N, C-alpha and C positions, 0 to 999 in steps of 0.2 A: 603315535604310530599310525593312527587312523588317518591323520592328515597326509602322511607320506603315501599310504595306500591309495587314497582318493586322488592325489596328485599323479601317481603313476598311471592309474586307470584313465584319468582325464587326458594325460599325455598320449596314451595309446589310442584313445578314441580320436583325438585331433590328428594324429599321424595317419590313421586309417582313412579318415575323411579327406585329408590332403592327398593321399595316394589315389583314392577313388576319383577325386576331381581331376587330378592330372591324367589318369587313364581315360576319363570321359572326354577331356579336351583333345587328347591324342587321337582317340577314336573318331571324334567329330572332324578333325582336320584330315584324317585319312579318308573318311567317307566323302568329304568335299573334293579331295584331290583325285580320287579314283573314279568316281561315278559322275555321269553328266547331271547337271542341275535339272530340276523338274521343268523349268520354263524352256530350256533347250529341247527337252524331249517333246514338249507340247508344240513348239515351233516346228520341229521336224515332222511331227505327225500332220500338222496343218499343211505343210509344204507338200507332203505326199498326197494328201487328200485333194489339194488344189490341182496337182498334176494329173491325178486320175479324173477329176472333173473336167479339166480342159480336154484331155484325151477323149473322154466320152462325148463331149459336146462336138468336137471335130468329127468324130465318127458319125454321130447323129446327123450333123449338117451334111456330110457327104452322102449318107443314105437318103436323106430327104431330097437332095438335089437329083439323085438318080431315080427316085421314085416318082417325081412329078413329070408327067408326060408333057411334052412341048416346051419344057424349060431347058435351056442349054447353059452350059457353063461357059464363062468367058475366060479365055486363056490369054495371058499376057505374052506377047511375042517381042523379042528384042530386035 
């Protein structure tokens, strides 16, 4: 009788482990499908920072060119 009880307990443990693994796989797949991957987030942040840096440099270059007396800007005419 003890052999039967241990078999039933072992079966229940294995079944619970199988179910837990299946739930974990589904959760991981949903997480991957729903959210952006970390490297995409990092690339987006760097792209934004690059844009802000370029904008700041252009603004600074314009301010320097206006602040220097005697320097003129060269405009291209078509």
